[in-house]
Kinemage of the C-alpha trace (Angstrom):
@kinemage 1
@onewidth
@group {chain A} dominant
@subgroup {mainchain}
@vectorlist {calphas} color= white
{ca unk a 1} P 13.198 -2.616 -2.429
{ca unk a 2} L 9.517 -3.340 -1.647
{ca unk a 3} L 6.920 -0.978 -3.081
{ca unk a 4} L 3.549 0.258 -1.797
{ca unk a 5} L 0.516 0.241 -4.072
{ca unk a 6} L -2.774 1.968 -3.201
{ca unk a 7} L -5.645 0.786 -5.373
{ca unk a 8} L -8.454 3.360 -5.603
{ca unk a 9} L -7.648 5.342 -2.430
{ca unk a 10} L -10.493 7.658 -1.408
{ca unk a 11} L -9.313 9.841 1.491
{ca unk a 12} L -6.635 12.458 0.723
{ca unk a 13} L -5.129 12.712 4.239
{ca unk a 14} L -4.610 8.926 4.367
{ca unk a 15} L -2.748 8.995 1.066
{ca unk a 16} L -0.739 12.018 2.217
{ca unk a 17} L 0.285 10.219 5.413
{ca unk a 18} L 1.250 7.137 3.399
{ca unk a 19} L 3.286 9.313 1.046
{ca unk a 20} L 5.132 10.725 4.040
{ca unk a 21} L 5.888 7.191 5.295
{ca unk a 22} L 7.117 6.253 1.823
{ca unk a 23} L 9.298 9.369 1.676
{ca unk a 24} L 10.856 8.569 5.056
{ca unk a 25} L 11.641 5.004 3.986
{ca unk a 26} L 12.621 5.732 0.358
{ca unk a 27} L 9.797 3.422 -0.743
{ca unk a 28} L 8.146 3.864 -4.137
{ca unk a 29} L 4.435 4.698 -3.929
{ca unk a 30} L 2.039 3.669 -6.698
{ca unk a 31} L -1.462 5.146 -6.856
{ca unk a 32} L -3.934 3.235 -9.002
{ca unk a 33} L -6.964 5.169 -10.253
{ca unk a 34} L -9.593 6.119 -10.222
{ca unk a 35} L -8.757 8.097 -7.096
{ca unk a 36} L -11.330 9.633 -4.781
{ca unk a 37} L -9.517 12.980 -5.014
{ca unk a 38} L -7.259 15.033 -7.258
{ca unk a 39} L -3.485 14.679 -6.895
{ca unk a 40} L -3.427 18.436 -6.321
{ca unk a 41} L -5.882 18.167 -3.364
{ca unk a 42} L -4.793 20.508 -0.563
{ca unk a 43} L -5.547 17.913 2.150
{ca unk a 44} L -3.323 15.412 0.372
{ca unk a 45} L -0.526 17.976 0.128
{ca unk a 46} L -0.979 19.084 3.754
{ca unk a 47} L -0.796 15.524 5.123
{ca unk a 48} L 2.403 14.935 3.162
{ca unk a 49} L 3.818 18.190 4.532
{ca unk a 50} L 6.919 19.363 2.729
{ca unk a 51} L 8.112 15.810 2.025
{ca unk a 52} L 6.581 15.521 -1.448
{ca unk a 53} L 9.930 16.098 -3.203
{ca unk a 54} L 11.155 12.907 -1.499
{ca unk a 55} L 8.235 10.726 -2.614
{ca unk a 56} L 8.902 8.390 -5.544
{ca unk a 57} L 5.324 8.673 -6.779
{ca unk a 58} L 3.819 6.787 -9.719
{ca unk a 59} L 0.243 7.239 -10.923
{ca unk a 60} L -1.539 4.555 -12.965
{ca unk a 61} L -4.914 5.451 -14.482
{ca unk a 62} L -6.266 1.909 -14.036
{ca unk a 63} L -5.426 -1.471 -12.602
{ca unk a 64} L -4.625 -2.628 -16.132
{ca unk a 65} L -2.061 0.169 -16.527
{ca unk a 66} L -0.523 -0.817 -13.194
{ca unk a 67} L -0.369 -4.495 -14.220
{ca unk a 68} L 1.618 -3.536 -17.315
{ca unk a 69} L 4.236 -1.811 -15.167
{ca unk a 70} L 4.281 -4.704 -12.713
{ca unk a 71} L 4.811 -7.232 -15.511
{ca unk a 72} L 7.791 -5.237 -16.749
{ca unk a 73} L 9.356 -4.929 -13.295
{ca unk a 74} L 8.314 -8.321 -11.859
{ca unk a 75} L 8.012 -9.263 -8.183
{ca unk a 76} L 5.242 -10.752 -6.073
{ca unk a 77} L 1.925 -9.008 -5.525
{ca unk a 78} L 0.931 -9.211 -1.856
{ca unk a 79} L -2.622 -8.124 -1.134
{ca unk a 80} L -3.404 -6.842 2.345
{ca unk a 81} L -7.009 -7.593 3.266
{ca unk a 82} L -9.068 -8.270 6.391
{ca unk a 83} L -9.805 -11.661 4.789
{ca unk a 84} L -6.182 -12.418 3.906
{ca unk a 85} L -5.151 -16.037 4.407
{ca unk a 86} L -1.717 -15.396 5.996
{ca unk a 87} L -0.769 -13.391 9.067
{ca unk a 88} L 1.468 -10.564 7.805
{ca unk a 89} L 4.003 -11.094 10.603
{ca unk a 90} L 4.551 -14.765 9.724
{ca unk a 91} L 5.019 -14.170 6.008
{ca unk a 92} L 8.520 -14.295 4.480
{ca unk a 93} L 9.034 -11.168 2.393
{ca unk a 94} L 11.341 -10.613 -0.557
{ca unk a 95} L 13.096 -7.490 -1.766
{ca unk a 96} L 10.957 -7.142 -4.905
{ca unk a 97} L 7.523 -7.517 -3.243
{ca unk a 98} L 4.678 -5.131 -4.055
{ca unk a 99} L 2.372 -4.423 -1.075
{ca unk a 100} L -1.168 -3.788 -2.320
{ca unk a 101} L -3.807 -2.012 -0.246
{ca unk a 102} L -7.371 -1.222 -1.321
{ca unk a 103} L -9.628 1.742 -0.749
{ca unk a 104} L -10.673 2.742 2.743
{ca unk a 105} L -14.298 1.817 2.092
{ca unk a 106} L -14.109 -1.437 0.142
{ca unk a 107} L -10.543 -2.762 0.342
{ca unk a 108} L -9.133 -4.706 -2.595
{ca unk a 109} L -11.672 -6.140 -5.015
{ca unk a 110} L -11.974 -9.919 -5.436
{ca unk a 111} L -10.562 -9.474 -8.953
{ca unk a 112} L -7.416 -7.773 -7.680
{ca unk a 113} L -7.040 -10.247 -4.807
{ca unk a 114} L -7.236 -13.132 -7.278
{ca unk a 115} L -4.128 -11.798 -9.071
{ca unk a 116} L -2.087 -11.645 -5.859
{ca unk a 117} L 0.596 -14.196 -5.086
{ca unk a 118} L -0.518 -14.103 -1.438
{ca unk a 119} L -3.114 -12.348 0.689
{ca unk a 120} L -2.117 -11.092 4.110
{ca unk a 121} L -4.035 -9.834 7.118
{ca unk a 122} L -3.179 -7.835 10.208
{ca unk a 123} L -4.834 -9.659 13.131
{ca unk a 124} L -7.301 -7.762 15.296
{ca unk a 125} L -7.545 -8.650 19.014
{ca unk a 126} L -11.034 -7.144 19.305
{ca unk a 127} L -13.523 -9.028 17.085
{ca unk a 128} L -15.731 -5.936 16.801
{ca unk a 129} L -12.930 -3.963 15.139
{ca unk a 130} L -12.937 -4.826 11.445
{ca unk a 131} L -9.783 -3.046 10.324
{ca unk a 132} L -7.258 -0.317 10.996
{ca unk a 133} L -6.926 3.015 9.250
{ca unk a 134} L -5.329 2.616 5.815
{ca unk a 135} L -2.265 4.718 6.612
{ca unk a 136} L -1.687 2.745 9.830
{ca unk a 137} L -2.036 -0.573 7.978
{ca unk a 138} L 0.466 0.489 5.330
{ca unk a 139} L 2.975 1.591 7.975
{ca unk a 140} L 2.588 -1.658 9.942
{ca unk a 141} L 2.992 -3.803 6.828
{ca unk a 142} L 5.849 -1.793 5.343
{ca unk a 143} L 7.863 -1.709 8.557
{ca unk a 144} L 7.507 -5.472 9.037
{ca unk a 145} L 8.826 -6.000 5.518
{ca unk a 146} L 11.697 -3.599 6.202
{ca unk a 147} L 12.442 -5.318 9.534
{ca unk a 148} L 12.583 -8.769 7.953
{ca unk a 149} L 14.777 -7.586 5.092
{ca unk a 150} L 17.221 -5.794 7.384
{ca unk a 151} L 16.381 -2.211 6.378
{ca unk a 152} L 15.875 -1.031 9.965
{ca unk a 153} L 19.486 -1.479 11.044
């Protein structure tokens, strides 16, 4: 089953909305610190509503701590970025893929992107619009993966 990884998320309601999406899809959610908020943040909890018991949440204090877990569990790292080289819809996903998303303000760092097996982008029709909201991007990416792998049937 694919997994969602948020590297240095900054906005609690975005992370709460993503947690709710992960709960609804039984997708593991990995948060990589430092975070721009406390896990106990009331806005984070409110955005996730009462679905927190259904979230398979993992917290990693640093990218190095996350990499240790990833090495143990294997799978491809797929970095979503406005500068990604492949269109997310044309990419062929696998069951053990990890979908990485960066912070709302800076995205994934060049260092993190360099460790990814592929970098993906969500195309924008309007050139003046740089990116979508993080929670929207995660939902778009995750549901395309689930569609391709037959999880939407």
